[in-house]
TORTI-706230 format. One record per residue (C-alpha): chain; residue in three letters; residue number from 1; x, y, z. Coordinates in steps of 0.02 Angstrom, whole numbers. Example, Ala and Ser with C-alpha at 12.3 -4.5 7.8 and 13.67 -1.06 7.14 Angstrom:
// TORTI-706230
+--------+--------+-----+--------+--------+--------+
! chaine ! residu ! num !      X !      Y !      Z !
+--------+--------+-----+--------+--------+--------+
!      A !    ala !   1 !    615 !   -225 !    390 !
!      A !    ser !   2 !    684 !    -53 !    357 !
+--------+--------+-----+--------+--------+--------+
This chain:
// TORTI-706230
+--------+--------+-----+--------+--------+--------+
! chaine ! residu ! num !      X !      Y !      Z !
+--------+--------+-----+--------+--------+--------+
!      A !    unk !   1 !  -7953 !   3197 !   2473 !
!      A !    unk !   2 !  -7844 !   3080 !   2373 !
!      A !    unk !   3 !  -7882 !   2896 !   2392 !
!      A !    unk !   4 !  -7736 !   2798 !   2318 !
!      A !    unk !   5 !  -7649 !   2638 !   2369 !
!      A !    unk !   6 !  -7477 !   2719 !   2385 !
!      A !    unk !   7 !  -7537 !   2874 !   2477 !
!      A !    unk !   8 !  -7397 !   2993 !   2527 !
!      A !    unk !   9 !  -7350 !   3007 !   2710 !
!      A !    unk !  10 !  -7408 !   3187 !   2708 !
!      A !    unk !  11 !  -7539 !   3274 !   2603 !
!      A !    unk !  12 !  -7593 !   3455 !   2587 !
!      A !    unk !  13 !  -7721 !   3547 !   2484 !
!      A !    unk !  14 !  -7689 !   3716 !   2402 !
!      A !    unk !  15 !  -7842 !   3822 !   2363 !
!      A !    unk !  16 !  -7817 !   3971 !   2247 !
!      A !    unk !  17 !  -7978 !   4073 !   2246 !
!      A !    unk !  18 !  -8059 !   4243 !   2258 !
!      A !    unk !  19 !  -8148 !   4177 !   2413 !
!      A !    unk !  20 !  -8321 !   4221 !   2349 !
!      A !    unk !  21 !  -8452 !   4116 !   2437 !
!      A !    unk !  22 !  -8548 !   4025 !   2301 !
!      A !    unk !  23 !  -8643 !   3917 !   2424 !
!      A !    unk !  24 !  -8527 !   3767 !   2421 !
!      A !    unk !  25 !  -8524 !   3659 !   2575 !
!      A !    unk !  26 !  -8363 !   3729 !   2651 !
!      A !    unk !  27 !  -8396 !   3651 !   2822 !
!      A !    unk !  28 !  -8402 !   3478 !   2746 !
!      A !    unk !  29 !  -8232 !   3506 !   2663 !
!      A !    unk !  30 !  -8160 !   3571 !   2827 !
!      A !    unk !  31 !  -8227 !   3422 !   2925 !
!      A !    unk !  32 !  -8158 !   3296 !   2802 !
!      A !    unk !  33 !  -7987 !   3377 !   2787 !
!      A !    unk !  34 !  -7976 !   3391 !   2976 !
!      A !    unk !  35 !  -8025 !   3208 !   3000 !
!      A !    unk !  36 !  -7892 !   3154 !   2874 !
!      A !    unk !  37 !  -7761 !   3271 !   2952 !
!      A !    unk !  38 !  -7740 !   3362 !   2787 !
!      A !    unk !  39 !  -7701 !   3548 !   2804 !
!      A !    unk !  40 !  -7776 !   3667 !   2678 !
!      A !    unk !  41 !  -7669 !   3815 !   2621 !
!      A !    unk !  42 !  -7756 !   3959 !   2535 !
!      A !    unk !  43 !  -7705 !   4098 !   2416 !
!      A !    unk !  44 !  -7825 !   4244 !   2394 !
!      A !    unk !  45 !  -7828 !   4307 !   2214 !
!      A !    unk !  46 !  -7944 !   4456 !   2210 !
!      A !    unk !  47 !  -7963 !   4637 !   2256 !
!      A !    unk !  48 !  -8067 !   4719 !   2392 !
!      A !    unk !  49 !  -8174 !   4809 !   2263 !
!      A !    unk !  50 !  -8320 !   4723 !   2174 !
!      A !    unk !  51 !  -8258 !   4677 !   2000 !
!      A !    unk !  52 !  -8359 !   4656 !   1842 !
!      A !    unk !  53 !  -8351 !   4485 !   1762 !
!      A !    unk !  54 !  -8308 !   4468 !   1576 !
!      A !    unk !  55 !  -8434 !   4509 !   1442 !
!      A !    unk !  56 !  -8471 !   4322 !   1422 !
!      A !    unk !  57 !  -8576 !   4336 !   1580 !
!      A !    unk !  58 !  -8677 !   4475 !   1501 !
!      A !    unk !  59 !  -8569 !   4606 !   1585 !
!      A !    unk !  60 !  -8690 !   4627 !   1728 !
!      A !    unk !  61 !  -8618 !   4510 !   1859 !
!      A !    unk !  62 !  -8497 !   4566 !   1993 !
!      A !    unk !  63 !  -8377 !   4459 !   2092 !
!      A !    unk !  64 !  -8340 !   4503 !   2272 !
!      A !    unk !  65 !  -8187 !   4418 !   2341 !
!      A !    unk !  66 !  -8179 !   4382 !   2526 !
!      A !    unk !  67 !  -8014 !   4329 !   2606 !
!      A !    unk !  68 !  -8100 !   4290 !   2772 !
!      A !    unk !  69 !  -8177 !   4129 !   2704 !
!      A !    unk !  70 !  -8008 !   4067 !   2645 !
!      A !    unk !  71 !  -7924 !   4115 !   2810 !
!      A !    unk !  72 !  -8056 !   4020 !   2909 !
!      A !    unk !  73 !  -8036 !   3868 !   2795 !
!      A !    unk !  74 !  -7848 !   3866 !   2820 !
!      A !    unk !  75 !  -7855 !   3897 !   3007 !
!      A !    unk !  76 !  -7982 !   3760 !   3038 !
!      A !    unk !  77 !  -7873 !   3629 !   2953 !
!      A !    unk !  78 !  -7700 !   3678 !   3017 !
!      A !    unk !  79 !  -7647 !   3765 !   2857 !
!      A !    unk !  80 !  -7615 !   3949 !   2825 !
!      A !    unk !  81 !  -7684 !   4086 !   2716 !
+--------+--------+-----+--------+--------+--------+
């Protein structure tokens, strides 16, 4: 959340992500945004199929996007997905 002296009357957070769960503490972010009355809006930027990461990762890693995580994040904070 933004902590500034001249804080706007309304704030929102926009998350652009593939929704892959990398173990981050999503519940903590939800709780803080909810407590501060800051809605989180999400944009899912992936496909349903597992996708190979670039060769820089060794070419063996796959990313698996999941829009459900982003939808839950938005819903819990009054935003939308």
